[in-house]
C-alpha positions as CSV (number, residue, x, y, z in Angstrom):
1,M,15.3,-24.7,0.0
2,S,12.1,-26.1,1.4
3,A,9.1,-27.0,-0.8
4,Q,6.1,-24.7,-0.7
5,P,3.2,-26.2,1.3
6,R,0.3,-27.3,-0.7
7,I,-2.9,-25.4,-0.3
8,A,-6.4,-26.8,-0.4
9,V,-9.7,-25.1,0.2
10,R,-12.5,-25.9,2.6
11,F,-15.8,-25.7,0.7
12,R,-18.7,-24.5,2.9
13,V,-22.3,-23.3,2.2
14,D,-24.1,-20.7,4.2
15,P,-27.5,-22.4,4.8
16,V,-29.2,-19.1,5.5
17,A,-28.1,-17.4,2.3
18,C,-28.6,-20.5,0.1
19,D,-31.8,-20.6,-2.1
20,A,-31.1,-24.1,-3.6
21,Y,-30.2,-23.1,-7.1
22,G,-27.9,-26.2,-7.3
23,Y,-25.0,-24.6,-9.3
24,C,-22.5,-25.8,-6.7
25,A,-23.6,-29.4,-7.0
26,E,-23.5,-29.2,-10.8
27,L,-20.0,-27.7,-10.9
28,L,-18.5,-29.7,-8.0
29,P,-20.3,-33.1,-7.9
30,E,-17.3,-34.7,-6.3
31,R,-17.9,-32.8,-3.0
32,V,-21.6,-31.6,-3.2
33,T,-24.8,-33.5,-3.5
34,L,-28.4,-32.2,-3.2
35,D,-30.9,-33.2,-0.6
36,E,-34.6,-34.0,-1.3
37,W,-35.4,-30.2,-1.4
38,G,-32.5,-29.3,-3.6
39,Y,-30.2,-27.8,-0.9
40,P,-26.5,-28.7,-1.0
41,V,-24.9,-31.3,1.3
42,V,-21.1,-30.8,1.4
43,D,-19.0,-33.8,2.4
44,G,-16.5,-31.7,4.3
45,T,-13.4,-33.1,2.7
46,P,-10.9,-30.3,1.8
47,V,-10.8,-29.6,-1.9
48,D,-7.3,-29.8,-3.5
49,G,-5.6,-30.4,-6.8
50,D,-7.6,-29.9,-9.9
51,L,-10.9,-29.5,-8.0
52,V,-9.9,-26.1,-6.6
53,A,-10.6,-24.4,-9.9
54,F,-14.1,-26.0,-9.9
55,A,-14.7,-25.0,-6.3
56,T,-13.7,-21.4,-7.1
57,R,-16.0,-21.3,-10.1
58,A,-18.9,-22.7,-8.0
59,A,-18.3,-19.9,-5.4
60,A,-18.2,-17.3,-8.2
61,E,-21.4,-18.6,-10.0
62,C,-23.5,-18.9,-6.9
63,P,-26.3,-16.4,-7.4
64,R,-26.8,-15.9,-3.6
65,R,-23.1,-15.9,-2.8
66,A,-23.7,-18.7,-0.3
67,V,-20.6,-20.7,-1.1
68,L,-17.6,-19.9,1.1
69,L,-14.0,-21.0,0.5
70,E,-11.4,-21.1,3.2
71,A,-7.7,-21.8,2.5
72,V,-6.3,-24.7,4.5
73,P,-2.8,-26.1,4.5
74,V,-2.3,-29.6,3.4
75,R,0.0,-31.7,5.5
76,R,1.9,-34.6,4.0
77,Q,2.0,-37.9,5.8
78,G,5.0,-38.3,8.0
79,Q,5.4,-34.6,8.8
80,P,5.5,-33.6,12.4
81,G,2.0,-32.8,13.7
82,S,0.2,-34.7,10.9
83,A,-2.5,-37.1,11.8
84,P,-3.5,-40.0,9.6
85,D,-7.1,-39.1,9.1
86,G,-8.4,-36.0,10.9
87,D,-7.3,-33.7,13.6
88,G,-7.7,-35.6,16.9
89,P,-5.6,-38.4,18.5
90,G,-5.1,-41.2,16.0
91,G,-6.7,-39.1,13.4
92,R,-10.2,-39.0,14.9
93,N,-12.4,-35.9,14.6
94,V,-14.3,-35.3,17.8
95,P,-17.8,-33.8,17.2
96,S,-18.9,-30.8,19.1
97,V,-21.7,-28.2,18.8
98,G,-21.3,-26.3,15.6
99,G,-18.8,-28.6,13.9
100,F,-15.5,-30.3,14.8
101,R,-13.0,-29.3,17.4
102,R,-9.5,-30.5,18.1
103,H,-9.3,-33.1,20.8
104,P,-7.3,-31.9,23.8
């Protein structure tokens, strides 16, 4: 019997929908800070463990529904296909327009 894969969530904010209420930063300060105008800055690290409940609440409490959660599988170190720190070769994330892409 194989162990169930752990699930984490990717926490994102829709910058067009956001009106800088700041609830997300108040409920999830481990991943969200506010810029000088009060808009959220998300660190991009997947949220897992006990913080998933806080991320879910932040999404539910956002008055503009600007917080988006995406489920992402969490790979354990040493599993086939797992990179040390990121998606690219040697664990490097390679920047591209509109976010990060997998390195060929």
